[in-house]
KOLFI-653105 format. One record per residue (C-alpha): residue number from 1; residue in three letters; x, y, z. Coordinates in Angstrom, 3 decimals, decimal comma. Example, Ala and Ser with C-alpha at 12.3 -4.5 7.8 and 13.67 -1.06 7.14 Angstrom:
KOLFI-653105
 resi resn     east    north       up
    1  ala   12,300   -4,500    7,800
    2  ser   13,670   -1,060    7,140
This chain:
KOLFI-653105
 resi resn     east    north       up
    1  met    0,000    0,000    0,000
    2  phe    2,801    2,359    0,971
    3  phe    4,687    1,484   -2,228
    4  arg    1,579    2,131   -4,336
    5  leu    1,029    5,485   -2,601
    6  leu    4,654    6,441   -3,090
    7  thr    4,419    5,479   -6,753
    8  val    1,282    7,553   -7,248
    9  val    2,900   10,570   -5,539
   10  ser    6,075   10,149   -7,611
   11  leu    4,122    9,868  -10,845
   12  gly    2,100   12,916   -9,867
   13  phe    5,308   14,893   -9,239
   14  leu    6,777   13,835  -12,576
   15  ala    3,551   14,714  -14,364
   16  ala    3,565   18,155  -12,768
   17  ala    7,198   18,645  -13,701
   18  ser    6,548   17,557  -17,283
   19  his    3,788   20,153  -17,566
   20  ala    5,937   22,949  -16,120
   21  gln    6,570   25,374  -18,953
   22  leu    7,497   28,910  -19,833
   23  asn    6,918   31,018  -22,951
   24  ile    9,699   33,473  -23,810
   25  leu   10,159   36,013  -26,579
   26  cys   13,886   36,667  -27,032
   27  ser   15,362   39,702  -28,798
   28  thr   19,084   39,053  -28,638
   29  asp   21,354   36,761  -30,707
   30  val   19,512   33,560  -31,632
   31  asp   22,365   31,266  -30,483
   32  trp   22,425   33,068  -27,166
   33  cys   18,644   32,746  -26,828
   34  glu   18,728   29,021  -27,511
   35  leu   21,609   28,308  -25,161
   36  lys   20,116   30,328  -22,296
   37  thr   16,765   28,589  -22,509
   38  arg   18,357   25,158  -22,861
   39  glu   20,565   25,690  -19,790
   40  phe   17,610   26,961  -17,755
   41  thr   15,637   23,828  -18,611
   42  leu   18,562   21,627  -17,565
   43  ala   18,864   23,538  -14,280
   44  thr   15,162   23,573  -13,381
   45  gly   13,290   20,993  -15,445
   46  ile   11,007   23,743  -16,752
   47  lys   10,313   23,422  -20,471
   48  val   10,834   26,675  -22,361
   49  asn    9,048   27,601  -25,562
   50  met   11,265   30,314  -27,050
   51  val   10,739   32,427  -30,173
   52  arg   13,335   34,914  -31,386
   53  lys   11,921   38,261  -32,583
   54  ala   13,188   41,822  -33,027
   55  thr   12,211   44,206  -30,243
   56  gly    9,740   46,163  -32,354
   57  glu    7,977   42,945  -33,301
   58  val    7,794   41,837  -29,671
   59  phe    6,306   45,151  -28,578
   60  ala    3,688   44,941  -31,325
   61  gln    2,810   41,377  -30,285
   62  leu    2,501   42,238  -26,593
   63  lys    0,255   45,163  -27,454
   64  ala   -1,927   43,023  -29,719
   65  glu   -2,209   40,297  -27,061
   66  ala   -2,690   42,661  -24,102
   67  asn   -6,063   41,150  -23,153
   68  asn   -4,923   37,555  -23,666
   69  pro   -1,110   37,321  -23,418
   70  lys    0,560   34,225  -24,814
   71  thr    4,024   35,241  -23,619
   72  asp    5,353   35,109  -20,061
   73  leu    8,723   36,824  -20,298
   74  trp   10,602   39,105  -22,699
   75  tyr   14,351   38,500  -22,665
   76  gly   16,980   40,742  -24,243
   77  gly   16,884   43,506  -26,780
   78  thr   17,352   47,233  -26,290
   79  his   15,754   48,895  -23,287
   80  asp   13,651   51,466  -25,182
   81  pro   10,879   49,125  -26,421
   82  his   10,754   47,505  -22,969
   83  leu   10,223   50,949  -21,429
   84  gln    7,542   51,700  -23,989
   85  ala    5,788   48,467  -23,029
   86  ala    6,062   49,503  -19,373
   87  asn    4,531   52,891  -20,173
   88  glu    1,591   51,165  -21,839
   89  asn    0,908   48,882  -18,857
   90  leu    1,962   45,701  -20,671
   91  leu    4,488   44,529  -18,071
   92  glu    4,387   43,056  -14,573
   93  pro    6,407   44,753  -11,790
   94  tyr    8,934   42,534  -10,039
   95  thr   12,013   43,029   -7,873
   96  ser   14,308   40,017   -7,706
   97  ala   16,263   39,113   -4,601
   98  asn   19,285   38,987   -6,942
   99  leu   19,068   42,707   -7,691
  100  lys   21,636   43,342   -4,953
  101  asp   24,295   41,691   -7,145
  102  gln   23,655   43,907  -10,204
  103  ser   25,525   46,957  -11,473
  104  ala   24,090   50,414  -10,789
  105  trp   22,875   50,864  -14,386
  106  ser   20,776   47,694  -14,088
  107  ala   19,122   48,811  -10,866
  108  asp   18,708   52,337  -12,258
  109  leu   16,718   51,040  -15,224
  110  leu   14,484   49,042  -12,876
  111  ala   13,844   52,097  -10,714
  112  lys   13,060   54,351  -13,690
  113  ser   10,573   51,799  -15,019
  114  asn    8,697   51,413  -11,730
  115  asn   10,183   47,943  -11,218
  116  gln    9,074   46,650  -14,623
  117  val   12,318   46,525  -16,640
  118  val   15,714   45,314  -15,407
  119  gly   19,092   45,575  -17,167
  120  ile   20,918   42,322  -17,906
  121  tyr   23,754   43,554  -20,167
  122  arg   25,093   46,775  -21,675
  123  ile   26,092   47,276  -25,303
  124  thr   27,752   50,138  -27,197
  125  leu   26,887   51,609  -30,596
  126  gly   29,472   51,857  -33,328
  127  phe   30,179   50,417  -36,726
  128  gly   31,910   47,397  -38,157
  129  val   33,947   47,715  -41,347
  130  asn   35,002   44,968  -43,757
  131  arg   38,662   45,901  -44,116
  132  glu   39,141   43,732  -47,238
  133  leu   36,440   45,648  -49,132
  134  leu   37,864   48,889  -47,793
  135  ala   41,329   47,963  -49,084
  136  gln   39,990   46,874  -52,489
  137  lys   38,426   50,294  -52,974
  138  lys   41,472   52,030  -51,471
  139  leu   39,387   53,920  -48,930
  140  lys   40,386   55,279  -45,536
  141  met   38,918   53,637  -42,447
  142  pro   35,978   55,730  -41,176
  143  ala   36,571   56,971  -37,633
  144  cys   33,573   59,231  -36,995
  145  trp   29,840   59,402  -37,618
  146  ser   30,529   62,241  -40,040
  147  asp   32,738   59,981  -42,189
  148  leu   29,780   57,737  -43,055
  149  thr   28,153   60,483  -45,158
  150  lys   31,175   60,892  -47,451
  151  pro   30,448   60,288  -51,182
  152  glu   32,931   57,405  -51,397
  153  phe   30,697   55,336  -49,106
  154  lys   27,596   55,601  -51,279
  155  gly   25,753   52,271  -51,216
  156  glu   28,220   50,844  -48,704
  157  val   26,406   51,452  -45,391
  158  glu   23,803   49,137  -43,853
  159  leu   21,456   50,057  -40,982
  160  ser   18,263   48,685  -39,463
  161  asn   14,758   50,145  -39,477
  162  pro   13,555   51,828  -36,239
  163  thr    9,948   50,761  -36,866
  164  thr   10,992   47,151  -36,149
  165  ser   14,442   47,384  -34,571
  166  gly   15,285   48,660  -31,101
  167  thr   18,897   49,001  -32,246
  168  ala   17,856   51,407  -34,990
  169  tyr   15,795   53,464  -32,578
  170  thr   18,812   53,724  -30,251
  171  ile   20,846   55,022  -33,202
  172  leu   18,111   57,556  -33,955
  173  ala   17,860   58,676  -30,315
  174  thr   21,652   58,857  -30,078
  175  met   21,876   61,196  -33,069
  176  val   19,203   63,477  -31,588
  177  gln   21,064   63,652  -28,265
  178  leu   24,450   64,076  -29,924
  179  tyr   23,566   66,795  -32,460
  180  gly   20,159   68,186  -31,470
  181  glu   17,020   67,166  -33,364
  182  asp   17,272   69,414  -36,436
  183  lys   20,929   68,634  -37,154
  184  ala   20,379   64,963  -36,338
  185  phe   17,722   64,597  -39,032
  186  glu   19,871   66,586  -41,435
  187  tyr   22,659   64,085  -40,764
  188  leu   20,351   61,074  -41,140
  189  arg   19,076   62,351  -44,502
  190  ala   22,671   62,739  -45,682
  191  leu   23,499   59,243  -44,404
  192  his   20,399   57,867  -46,142
  193  lys   22,054   58,575  -49,507
  194  asn   24,787   56,074  -48,634
  195  val   22,538   53,355  -47,159
  196  asn   22,111   50,209  -49,247
  197  arg   19,307   48,773  -47,075
  198  tyr   17,475   49,018  -43,762
  199  thr   17,054   45,584  -42,181
  200  met   14,235   44,538  -39,837
  201  ser   16,644   43,496  -37,090
  202  gly   19,748   45,220  -35,742
  203  thr   21,622   41,912  -35,604
  204  ala   21,710   41,436  -39,391
  205  gln   24,721   43,706  -39,961
  206  lys   27,220   41,300  -38,441
  207  gln   26,668   38,732  -41,199
  208  ser   26,327   41,281  -43,992
  209  val   29,680   42,867  -43,168
  210  ser   31,311   39,514  -42,473
  211  arg   30,250   38,145  -45,880
  212  gly   31,181   41,323  -47,709
  213  glu   27,587   42,130  -48,666
  214  ser   28,027   45,543  -47,031
  215  met   31,266   47,373  -46,324
  216  ile   29,980   49,130  -43,200
  217  gly   27,313   48,045  -40,721
  218  val   26,021   50,317  -37,974
  219  thr   24,838   48,480  -34,867
  220  phe   25,997   47,497  -31,408
  221  leu   29,653   46,470  -31,503
  222  asp   29,097   43,245  -29,590
  223  glu   27,376   41,901  -32,722
  224  phe   30,659   41,909  -34,641
  225  ile   32,837   40,255  -32,023
  226  pro   31,650   36,662  -32,681
  227  glu   32,437   37,214  -36,369
  228  gln   35,930   38,405  -35,441
  229  phe   36,425   35,256  -33,368
  230  ala   35,488   33,258  -36,472
  231  gly   38,152   35,068  -38,525
  232  ala   35,987   37,591  -40,395
  233  pro   37,929   40,646  -41,685
  234  ile   35,990   43,113  -39,524
  235  glu   37,349   46,214  -37,818
  236  thr   35,165   47,764  -35,116
  237  val   35,008   51,536  -34,657
  238  leu   33,963   53,660  -31,683
  239  pro   32,881   56,971  -33,319
  240  cys   35,093   59,948  -32,477
  241  glu   32,208   62,334  -31,704
  242  gly   30,862   60,056  -29,006
  243  thr   28,199   57,384  -29,121
  244  gly   25,109   55,971  -27,489
  245  tyr   24,581   52,709  -25,728
  246  ser   21,755   50,506  -24,643
  247  val   20,985   48,400  -21,658
  248  gly   19,803   44,975  -22,734
  249  ala   16,590   44,424  -20,814
  250  met   14,342   41,760  -19,360
  251  ser   10,726   42,057  -18,260
  252  leu    7,727   40,013  -17,173
  253  val    4,513   40,209  -19,180
  254  arg    1,388   41,440  -17,393
  255  gly   -1,182   38,650  -17,233
  256  ala    1,429   35,937  -17,891
  257  arg   -0,020   32,431  -17,686
  258  asn    3,164   31,001  -16,168
  259  leu    4,194   33,864  -13,908
  260  asp    5,877   31,738  -11,227
  261  asn    8,109   30,063  -13,812
  262  ala    8,801   33,427  -15,421
  263  arg   10,009   34,772  -12,073
  264  lys   12,271   31,741  -11,688
  265  phe   13,852   32,441  -15,075
  266  tyr   14,132   36,142  -14,207
  267  asp   15,975   35,347  -10,958
  268  trp   18,208   32,804  -12,690
  269  ala   19,091   35,193  -15,540
  270  leu   20,592   37,643  -13,042
  271  thr   23,035   35,085  -11,596
  272  val   26,727   34,713  -12,404
  273  asp   26,146   31,191  -13,742
  274  ala   23,494   32,347  -16,203
  275  gln   25,474   35,381  -17,360
  276  ser   28,637   33,334  -17,881
  277  ile   26,886   31,135  -20,459
  278  arg   27,377   33,860  -23,072
  279  asp   31,082   32,948  -23,258
  280  gln   30,130   29,623  -24,839
  281  thr   28,593   31,380  -27,853
  282  lys   31,145   34,214  -27,928
  283  val   28,328   36,723  -27,577
  284  ile   30,040   39,603  -25,836
  285  ala   28,396   42,351  -23,798
  286  ile   29,022   43,996  -20,438
  287  pro   27,201   41,753  -17,907
  288  ser   24,921   43,237  -15,249
  289  asn   26,030   40,930  -12,438
  290  lys   29,055   42,588  -10,865
  291  ser   30,788   39,260  -10,202
  292  thr   30,582   37,958  -13,778
  293  tyr   33,912   37,682  -15,597
  294  ala   34,357   40,266  -18,378
  295  pro   36,779   39,384  -21,238
  296  glu   39,315   41,927  -22,501
  297  arg   37,175   42,748  -25,559
  298  val   34,372   43,749  -23,212
  299  lys   36,659   45,898  -21,078
  300  ala   37,826   47,703  -24,223
  301  leu   34,276   48,962  -24,768
  302  glu   34,550   50,876  -21,506
  303  asn   36,898   53,270  -23,349
  304  ala   34,040   54,546  -25,503
  305  lys   33,099   58,214  -25,293
  306  leu   29,469   57,817  -24,222
  307  ile   26,692   60,371  -24,384
  308  asn   24,554   60,982  -21,310
  309  tyr   21,676   58,884  -22,633
  310  asp   18,287   60,079  -21,347
  311  phe   16,448   56,779  -20,775
  312  ala   13,315   58,396  -19,371
  313  lys   12,752   60,827  -22,249
  314  phe   13,666   58,574  -25,154
  315  gly   12,056   55,499  -23,630
  316  ala    8,691   57,268  -23,369
  317  ser    6,051   55,936  -25,769
  318  ala    5,047   59,340  -27,146
  319  glu    8,626   60,460  -27,869
  320  arg    9,556   57,146  -29,434
  321  lys    6,462   57,166  -31,638
  322  arg    7,056   60,780  -32,684
  323  leu   10,696   60,265  -33,634
  324  ile   10,046   57,026  -35,532
  325  glu    7,208   58,611  -37,509
  326  lys    9,427   61,588  -38,302
  327  trp   12,229   59,268  -39,449
  328  asp    9,820   57,280  -41,623
  329  arg    8,484   60,480  -43,187
  330  asp   11,648   62,589  -43,483
  331  val   14,479   60,073  -43,825
  332  lys   13,341   56,734  -45,220
  333  ser   11,233   58,432  -47,891
  334  ala   13,896   61,006  -48,764
  335  pro   15,411   60,873  -52,269
  336  lys   18,851   59,384  -52,791
């Protein structure tokens, strides 16, 4: 009788464990997304259903599903769309016990979002250049934002589209903060003449530049580092005028069906063990946990001349919407 009862209890536990699940939308590198979710499942037994989407696409999905969310947690991607989701009441407030181990910029983001968005990594804007293509055309390595508008780079520059890409919006917001709005849009219209395409995602540039499809890709520099490890002829540039940055974010979805499991992932993602997994995929960013090892390539990014990025202003839904609409009207549609 005791054995039968024990068997029933054991089977019940296994059945419960087998039904434990979590739905995640991930907006960082796909290899990183897959490895993180796989390691979490191994550590906890919780099955993760993960879909990789650009930040703009995730925000649109969360907004469309606001009354019946199918996602529990949003992992990675630039902070701005996360803040916009927070402003529109799409996220669930949460303060992890592991917050005490995070860098100040991670905790600062959480505070400014009313405990809805936490920072998990920091990345720096710049551009990657295919030095073989540069040498073939006997051109000088660009060192500044202003260099990208030079006539010799016509058709050689690739960016992403801010209507779908958080990376692109960070570039847009950076230009406005660096030059002032009028001069920023003047610059972006001049740059538009040299752009060969605007991609949906800000991660596409690493492969385009690596393969020689584009000479210059503008995105976060951590995107190019895995390609450098693989031997791609890419030179990374921190713009001389100064540059913006983004805090990679994580947030819980309001009305999540698997909120307890989402909180478990959230807590786990802030640990040293979870943040060290990135080294296995050579995805490099500045980790939020203060005790996580940072490779030399990461430390080099600390030398960047950073602007004083206004997260509150440029993360606000109204400002983001206004700037993106202005870009779509005045830049993307401008003649080349």
